[in-house]
C-alpha positions as CSV (number, residue, x, y, z in Angstrom):
1,M,16.3,42.2,81.6
2,S,14.0,45.7,80.7
3,T,12.2,45.1,84.1
4,S,16.1,45.6,85.9
5,F,16.7,48.5,83.5
6,L,13.5,50.3,84.3
7,H,14.0,49.8,88.3
8,V,17.5,51.3,87.8
9,I,16.3,54.1,86.1
10,A,13.7,54.6,89.2
11,V,16.2,54.5,91.5
12,V,18.2,57.5,90.1
13,L,15.1,59.6,89.5
14,L,14.5,59.1,93.2
15,L,18.2,60.2,94.0
16,E,18.1,63.1,92.0
17,Y,14.2,64.5,93.6
18,V,15.9,63.6,97.1
19,N,19.0,65.8,96.7
20,Q,17.1,68.8,95.0
21,T,14.6,68.8,97.7
22,V,17.8,68.7,100.2
23,A,19.4,71.7,98.2
24,D,16.4,73.4,98.3
25,E,16.0,73.0,101.7
26,Q,19.7,73.6,102.5
27,E,19.5,77.0,100.4
28,Y,16.3,78.1,102.5
29,R,18.1,77.2,105.8
30,L,21.6,79.5,104.6
31,T,19.3,82.4,103.9
32,R,17.3,82.2,107.0
33,Y,20.6,81.9,108.5
34,L,22.3,84.4,106.9
35,M,19.2,87.3,107.5
36,S,17.9,86.0,111.0
37,N,20.2,88.7,112.9
38,Y,21.1,90.8,110.0
39,D,20.6,94.8,109.9
40,L,21.1,96.4,106.6
41,A,21.1,99.8,108.6
42,V,24.6,98.8,110.0
43,R,27.6,99.3,107.7
44,P,29.2,95.8,107.2
45,S,32.9,96.4,107.9
46,H,35.1,94.4,109.9
47,N,36.2,96.8,112.3
48,S,34.1,99.9,112.4
49,S,37.4,101.7,112.5
50,L,38.6,101.1,109.2
51,P,36.9,102.0,105.7
52,L,34.9,99.7,104.0
53,R,36.4,98.9,100.5
54,L,34.0,99.6,97.2
55,T,35.3,99.0,93.8
56,F,32.7,100.4,91.3
57,D,32.7,100.4,87.6
58,L,30.5,101.8,84.8
59,S,29.9,99.9,81.3
60,L,28.3,102.6,79.1
61,H,25.7,100.9,76.6
62,Q,24.7,103.9,74.8
63,V,24.3,107.8,74.3
64,I,20.7,108.0,74.3
65,D,20.7,111.9,73.8
66,L,22.1,115.3,74.7
67,D,20.0,117.7,74.9
68,E,21.6,121.3,73.8
69,K,19.3,123.6,74.9
70,N,18.6,122.0,78.4
71,H,22.5,120.8,79.0
72,V,21.5,117.1,79.5
73,L,23.1,114.2,78.7
74,T,21.2,110.9,78.4
75,T,22.9,107.4,78.8
76,S,22.1,104.1,79.2
77,C,24.8,102.5,81.7
78,W,25.5,99.3,83.5
79,I,26.5,99.6,86.8
80,T,28.6,97.3,89.0
81,Q,29.4,97.5,92.4
82,K,31.6,94.7,94.7
83,W,32.4,94.9,98.5
84,T,32.5,92.7,101.4
85,D,30.0,92.2,103.9
86,Y,31.5,90.3,106.7
87,H,27.7,89.7,108.3
88,L,26.7,87.5,105.1
89,R,29.8,84.7,106.1
90,W,29.2,81.2,105.9
91,N,31.0,77.6,106.3
92,V,30.3,75.9,102.2
93,T,30.4,72.4,104.7
94,D,27.2,73.1,107.0
95,F,25.1,73.9,104.0
96,N,25.8,70.7,101.7
97,G,28.5,72.6,99.8
98,I,26.9,75.6,98.2
99,P,29.3,78.4,97.5
100,V,27.3,81.2,96.0
101,I,23.0,82.6,96.7
102,R,21.3,85.1,95.7
103,V,19.3,87.3,97.8
104,P,17.0,90.4,96.9
105,A,19.2,93.5,96.8
106,S,16.5,95.8,99.0
107,Q,17.1,92.6,101.9
108,V,21.0,93.6,102.6
109,W,23.0,96.8,102.8
110,R,23.8,98.6,99.7
111,P,26.0,102.0,99.4
112,D,24.7,105.1,98.6
113,I,26.3,106.0,95.6
114,L,24.5,109.0,93.9
115,L,24.9,110.7,90.4
116,F,26.2,114.0,91.7
117,N,25.7,116.2,88.6
118,N,21.7,114.5,88.5
119,A,19.5,116.7,85.9
120,D,16.8,115.4,86.7
121,T,16.5,116.8,90.6
122,E,12.7,115.5,91.5
123,K,13.6,111.6,90.9
124,P,16.6,109.9,91.3
125,P,18.3,107.7,88.2
126,D,15.9,104.8,87.0
127,H,17.5,101.8,88.6
128,V,16.6,98.6,86.6
129,N,17.2,96.6,90.7
130,T,18.2,92.8,90.3
131,N,19.4,90.0,92.9
132,V,23.0,90.7,94.5
133,I,25.0,87.5,93.9
134,V,26.7,87.0,97.6
135,K,29.7,84.5,97.9
136,Y,30.1,82.0,100.9
137,T,33.5,84.8,101.9
138,G,31.0,87.5,102.1
139,E,32.0,89.3,98.4
140,V,28.8,90.9,97.5
141,V,28.4,91.8,94.1
142,W,25.5,94.0,92.5
143,F,24.7,94.4,89.3
144,S,22.3,97.2,88.0
145,R,21.0,98.8,84.8
146,A,20.2,102.6,85.3
147,L,19.1,105.5,82.9
148,L,21.1,108.5,83.9
149,R,20.7,112.3,83.0
150,S,23.6,114.1,83.9
151,S,24.1,117.7,83.6
152,C,26.5,118.4,80.7
153,Q,28.2,121.9,79.8
154,I,27.6,122.6,76.3
155,D,30.4,124.3,74.4
156,I,28.3,125.6,70.7
157,K,31.2,127.7,70.0
158,Y,32.2,125.6,66.7
159,F,28.8,124.1,66.3
160,P,28.2,121.6,63.9
161,F,32.3,121.1,64.3
162,D,32.3,120.9,68.3
163,V,33.4,118.2,70.7
164,Q,31.8,117.9,74.0
165,Y,33.0,117.0,76.5
166,C,30.4,115.4,79.4
167,T,31.1,114.0,83.0
168,M,29.4,112.0,85.2
169,R,30.3,112.4,89.0
170,F,29.6,109.3,91.4
171,A,30.3,109.4,95.4
172,S,28.8,108.3,98.6
173,G,25.5,110.5,99.3
174,T,26.6,110.1,103.5
175,Y,29.7,108.3,103.6
176,D,33.2,109.7,103.8
177,G,36.7,108.3,102.6
178,L,37.2,107.1,106.3
179,Q,34.4,104.8,106.0
180,V,33.8,103.8,102.4
181,E,36.6,103.8,100.3
182,L,35.3,104.3,96.8
183,M,37.7,102.9,94.5
184,K,37.3,102.2,90.3
185,E,37.8,98.5,89.5
186,K,39.6,98.9,86.1
187,D,41.6,101.0,84.9
188,H,40.6,101.1,81.7
189,T,36.8,101.3,81.0
190,E,34.4,99.1,78.9
191,L,33.1,99.7,75.6
192,R,32.3,96.2,74.3
193,D,28.6,96.2,74.6
194,Y,28.1,100.2,73.4
195,Q,25.9,100.8,70.7
196,E,26.8,103.7,68.1
197,N,24.8,107.0,68.4
198,G,23.3,108.3,65.3
199,E,24.6,112.1,66.1
200,F,27.6,111.8,68.2
201,D,31.1,110.0,67.9
202,L,32.4,108.6,71.6
203,N,35.8,109.7,70.7
204,G,36.9,108.5,74.7
205,F,35.3,107.2,78.2
206,S,37.8,107.2,80.7
207,A,37.6,107.1,84.6
208,T,39.4,109.2,87.1
209,S,39.2,108.8,90.8
210,T,39.8,111.9,92.7
211,T,39.3,113.3,96.6
212,L,37.0,116.1,97.9
213,Q,37.7,118.7,100.6
214,Y,35.2,120.3,101.7
215,S,35.0,123.4,103.8
216,C,32.5,121.7,106.4
217,C,34.2,118.7,107.0
218,E,37.7,117.6,107.6
219,E,37.1,114.1,106.2
220,P,38.0,113.5,102.4
221,Y,34.9,112.6,100.3
222,P,36.2,110.0,97.2
223,E,34.6,110.7,94.2
224,L,34.9,108.8,90.5
225,V,34.6,110.6,87.5
226,Y,33.8,109.4,84.3
227,T,34.4,111.5,80.9
228,L,32.6,111.4,77.7
229,E,33.9,112.8,74.7
230,L,31.4,113.6,72.2
231,R,32.1,114.7,68.6
232,R,29.3,115.5,66.6
233,R,28.6,113.8,63.2
234,P,28.3,117.3,60.7
235,L,27.1,115.3,57.1
236,Y,23.4,115.9,58.6
237,Y,24.0,119.5,59.4
238,V,26.0,120.5,56.6
239,F,23.8,119.7,53.7
240,N,20.3,121.1,55.4
241,L,22.2,124.3,56.9
242,I,25.2,125.6,55.3
243,L,25.0,123.9,51.7
244,P,22.1,125.9,51.5
245,C,23.4,128.9,52.7
246,L,26.4,128.7,50.7
247,L,24.2,128.3,47.2
248,M,21.8,131.1,48.6
249,N,25.3,133.1,48.4
250,C,26.6,132.3,45.1
251,V,23.2,133.0,43.6
252,S,23.0,136.6,45.4
253,L,26.5,136.9,43.1
254,L,24.6,136.1,39.6
255,T,23.0,139.4,41.0
256,F,26.0,141.2,39.4
257,C,25.6,138.9,36.4
258,M,22.1,139.8,35.3
259,P,21.4,143.1,32.8
260,C,20.6,146.7,34.5
261,E,17.6,146.5,31.5
262,S,16.3,143.1,33.2
263,G,14.9,145.6,35.8
264,E,15.3,142.2,38.5
265,K,18.7,142.7,40.1
266,V,17.2,144.1,43.3
267,T,14.5,142.1,43.3
268,L,16.6,139.0,43.2
269,S,19.4,140.1,45.8
270,I,16.0,140.9,48.2
271,C,14.4,137.5,47.6
272,T,17.9,135.8,48.5
273,L,18.5,137.8,51.2
274,L,14.7,136.9,52.9
275,T,15.4,133.3,52.5
276,I,18.9,133.4,54.2
277,V,17.5,135.1,56.7
278,I,14.1,132.4,56.9
279,F,17.3,130.0,57.3
280,F,18.7,131.7,60.3
281,V,15.5,132.4,62.4
282,F,15.4,128.2,62.5
283,V,19.1,127.7,62.7
284,K,18.9,130.3,66.1
285,D,15.7,127.7,67.4
286,T,17.5,124.7,67.3
287,L,20.2,126.3,69.5
288,P,20.7,126.6,73.3
289,P,20.8,130.6,73.8
290,S,24.5,131.3,75.2
291,Q,27.7,133.9,75.6
292,E,28.9,132.6,72.6
293,T,28.1,133.2,69.0
294,P,28.0,129.7,67.2
295,L,30.0,129.1,64.5
296,I,27.3,128.4,62.1
297,S,25.3,131.0,63.2
298,L,28.5,133.4,62.3
299,Y,28.8,132.2,59.0
300,Y,25.4,133.1,58.3
301,V,25.3,136.7,59.9
302,V,28.3,137.2,57.7
303,T,26.7,135.8,54.7
304,I,23.4,138.8,55.4
305,C,25.4,141.2,55.8
306,L,27.5,140.2,52.4
307,V,24.1,139.7,50.9
308,A,22.7,143.4,51.9
309,L,26.0,145.3,50.7
310,M,25.2,143.0,47.6
311,T,21.6,144.8,47.3
312,I,23.5,148.2,48.5
313,F,25.9,147.6,45.5
314,S,23.1,146.9,43.0
315,V,20.9,150.2,43.5
316,L,24.4,152.2,42.9
317,T,25.0,150.7,40.0
318,L,21.2,150.9,38.5
319,H,22.1,154.6,39.3
320,V,25.0,154.6,37.4
321,H,23.0,152.8,34.1
322,H,20.3,155.2,34.2
323,R,22.6,158.1,34.6
324,G,22.3,158.8,31.0
325,N,19.5,159.3,30.3
326,F,19.8,163.0,32.0
327,E,22.2,163.8,29.5
328,N,25.4,164.4,32.1
329,E,28.6,163.5,30.5
330,V,31.3,160.7,32.3
331,P,33.1,163.1,34.6
332,R,36.9,162.8,33.4
333,C,38.5,161.0,36.4
334,I,35.8,158.7,36.4
335,R,36.2,158.1,32.2
336,S,40.0,157.2,33.0
337,V,39.6,155.1,35.8
338,M,36.7,153.2,35.3
339,L,36.8,152.8,31.2
340,G,40.4,152.7,31.5
341,F,42.4,151.4,34.5
342,L,39.9,149.2,36.1
343,A,38.6,148.1,32.5
344,K,41.7,146.7,31.9
345,I,42.3,144.5,35.0
346,I,38.5,143.1,34.6
347,F,39.5,142.0,31.2
348,S,36.6,144.1,30.0
349,K,36.7,146.0,26.2
350,C,35.0,149.8,26.5
351,S,35.4,152.2,24.0
352,S,36.0,155.8,24.7
353,H,34.8,158.3,22.7
354,T,37.0,161.2,24.0
355,E,39.2,161.8,20.5
356,Q,35.9,161.9,18.8
357,E,34.8,165.0,20.7
358,P,36.5,167.6,19.6
359,E,36.0,167.3,16.0
360,L,32.8,166.4,16.7
361,K,32.4,169.9,18.5
362,L,34.3,171.5,15.8
363,K,31.7,170.5,12.8
364,D,29.0,171.8,15.3
365,D,30.6,175.0,15.5
366,E,31.1,175.1,11.9
367,K,28.0,174.0,10.8
368,K,26.1,176.9,13.3
369,S,28.4,179.4,12.1
370,N,27.1,178.4,8.5
371,L,23.4,178.3,9.5
372,E,23.6,181.9,11.1
373,R,25.1,183.0,8.7
374,Q,22.9,181.7,5.8
375,S,19.6,183.4,7.7
376,S,21.4,186.2,8.1
377,N,22.2,186.4,4.2
378,E,19.6,184.6,3.2
379,D,18.6,186.6,-0.1
380,K,22.8,187.5,-0.7
381,F,23.8,184.1,-2.5
382,D,26.6,183.6,-5.2
383,F,27.3,181.2,-7.6
384,G,31.1,181.2,-5.5
385,H,28.8,180.2,-2.6
386,I,27.6,177.4,-4.5
387,E,30.6,176.5,-5.9
388,Q,32.2,175.4,-2.6
389,Y,29.5,172.5,-2.4
390,N,29.8,171.4,-5.7
391,F,26.1,172.3,-6.9
392,S,24.7,171.3,-10.3
393,P,27.5,172.9,-13.2
394,R,24.5,174.6,-15.2
395,L,24.4,177.5,-12.3
396,R,28.4,177.6,-12.6
397,K,27.4,178.1,-16.9
398,R,25.1,180.6,-15.5
399,K,27.3,182.3,-12.9
400,E,29.3,182.6,-16.3
401,M,26.7,184.2,-18.1
402,G,25.8,186.7,-15.3
403,E,26.6,189.9,-16.9
404,T,24.5,188.7,-20.8
405,S,21.4,187.8,-18.7
406,D,18.6,189.8,-18.7
407,Y,16.2,190.9,-15.8
408,S,14.2,187.1,-15.7
409,N,17.3,185.2,-15.6
410,D,18.6,187.2,-12.4
411,E,15.5,186.4,-11.4
412,Y,15.2,183.3,-11.8
413,K,18.3,182.4,-10.2
414,R,17.2,184.5,-7.3
415,Q,14.6,181.7,-6.7
416,V,16.8,178.8,-7.3
417,L,19.5,180.2,-5.3
418,R,16.7,180.5,-2.3
419,I,15.5,177.4,-2.8
420,L,18.9,175.7,-2.5
421,G,20.1,177.9,0.6
422,K,16.7,176.6,2.3
423,I,17.5,172.8,1.3
424,Y,21.1,173.5,2.6
425,E,19.9,174.9,5.6
426,T,17.7,172.1,6.2
427,V,20.7,169.2,5.5
428,E,22.7,171.3,8.2
429,R,19.6,170.8,10.5
430,N,19.4,167.3,10.0
431,E,22.9,166.7,10.3
432,M,22.9,168.8,13.3
433,R,20.4,166.8,14.8
434,I,22.2,163.2,13.5
435,A,25.1,164.5,15.3
436,E,23.4,165.8,18.6
437,K,21.5,162.2,19.2
438,A,25.0,160.5,18.4
439,R,26.5,162.6,21.6
440,K,23.6,161.5,23.8
441,E,24.0,157.7,22.8
442,N,27.5,158.4,23.1
443,I,27.0,159.5,26.7
444,K,24.4,156.3,27.6
445,T,26.8,154.3,26.1
446,E,29.6,155.4,28.1
447,W,27.6,155.2,31.4
448,H,26.5,151.8,30.4
449,Q,30.1,150.9,30.0
450,T,30.4,152.4,33.5
451,S,27.9,150.5,35.0
452,L,28.9,147.2,34.0
453,V,32.9,147.4,34.8
454,C,30.6,148.3,38.2
455,D,29.2,145.2,37.9
456,R,32.1,142.8,37.1
457,L,34.5,145.0,39.9
458,W,31.6,143.5,42.4
459,L,31.4,140.3,41.0
460,A,35.1,140.1,41.2
461,L,35.5,141.6,45.0
462,F,32.1,139.9,47.0
463,L,33.8,136.9,44.8
464,I,36.9,137.2,46.8
465,V,35.2,138.3,50.1
466,S,32.8,135.5,50.5
467,T,35.1,132.4,49.9
468,V,38.1,134.4,52.4
469,M,35.0,134.5,54.7
470,T,33.6,131.1,54.4
471,L,36.9,129.6,54.5
472,L,37.9,131.6,57.7
473,V,34.8,130.9,59.2
474,L,34.4,127.0,58.4
475,L,37.8,126.1,58.8
476,S,38.0,128.0,62.3
477,S,37.1,125.3,64.4
478,P,40.4,123.5,66.0
479,H,38.4,120.0,65.3
480,G,38.1,120.4,61.7
481,P,35.3,120.8,59.1
C-alpha cells in the first residue's frame, strides 16, 4: 500500500517537471520567435498612415521638495504607458497556451515621451526601468517609476499663506500627432498611494490633454499637462517668523509705558528695532528674489517703520519731559489742548496751575514793593506799620506812651524796630523764595504732565495703527491665514 503511494507521488513530480521544462522551452521559443526579426527603431503601427494610440497615466507618489529659490518641483511618480505593438503578436495555441510574456524594456520599441519642463537639463529624469508586459494581442504595458524635477513658477506674493500651481508637461520628443496619438488613460488622477508632504498640502491633482501647433510645423503635437495645487502649511512660519515679530511689536509699545525718569525709553526702542531687523534679514535669505514683495516681508517692513517712528516719538516725549528744567512755561495753547482736551480723551487727570498764577504774581509784586519800601525807609518805622502785622502788644503800649518817654526809650524803640524790620525782610524774602520754587515746580509738573499725555496718546495711536496694519497685511491673502 505504501509502495504504490510513493510511486504515484513520483509520477506526479515527474510530470510536473516535464511540464515546467516544456513551458520554459515554449516561452524561450516564443521570445526567440518575437525577437527574431524585430526592429525596435520601427514604429509598430498596423498602418503607417494611421497614428499609434498611446495611453499615458501618471500616478503621484510623493511631493519630495519645492525649491522656491530655484523654482524646481521634485516629485516621485509612477508612469504607466500602454500601446499596441503589431509586431509582438502570436497564436496562443502554438506556444503551449502562453498568453503573456515579460521582456526587458530595452528590447522593444518605446515611445519617447519626455518631461518638457524638465528643470535638470544636464540629465534626463531618473527612471527605474522595469520589464514590459506583452500580451498575445500585441498590447504592451510599461510600468516605470521616475524621480521628476520640473520647473515651477513660484508666486510668493502671499507667502506664507500661499498656494502654488505647478505643472508637468509630457509630450513626445519626435513624433507628432499624426504618428503617435497621446491620450490620458483616465479622466481622474490616481492618488491612492500618495504620501503627504510635511510642508505642503495637495489640494488638487488634475490632468488635461491639449494640442500644440508650432510655427515650424503644420502637424499637431499632443501634450498632457498634469497640474498640482499645493497649499503651504503656514503653522511653522507663524510660530517661527510671524509670532516673534508680533511679540517684538508689542514690546515696542511698552516704550510709551516706561517713565521718562528711567532713561531707558530710547534704549528699549532701539533694541527692539535691531531685533526685528535681524529677523527680517533671516526671512529675506529664505525667499527667492522676485518683483513682487512677499506678504511676510511687507509685514516686517511695516513693523520696522512703526518701531522706528516709536523711537522718534519717544525722543520727542523726552524732550518735552525735560523742557521744564529750562524754566520755560508751557504755552497757553499747548496747555489747553494737551492738559485739557486730550487729557480727558485718554482718561488722564492733569491739574493745571493757571488759576493760581495771577494770585501768586500779585503776592510776589506786593512782597517786592514791601521789600523796596522797607529797604528805603529802614529808619522810619512807626507803630502803625507794626500794628499792620500784629507785632507784640508791648510795642503798642510803648507807642501810646511815646510822647512821655525819654530819649533812651526812643533809642531803644528805634533799635527794636530796626531788628523787627530785618526779621520782616528775611521772612518776606523766604516767602518769595518759596513761591519762586513752587512756581518752578509747577512748570516742571506741567511739562511732565504734558509728556505723560504725549506718551499715552502715542500708545493709543500706535496700538491702533499696529493692530490695523497687522490685520490688513496678514488677512490680505485670498487663501486665508
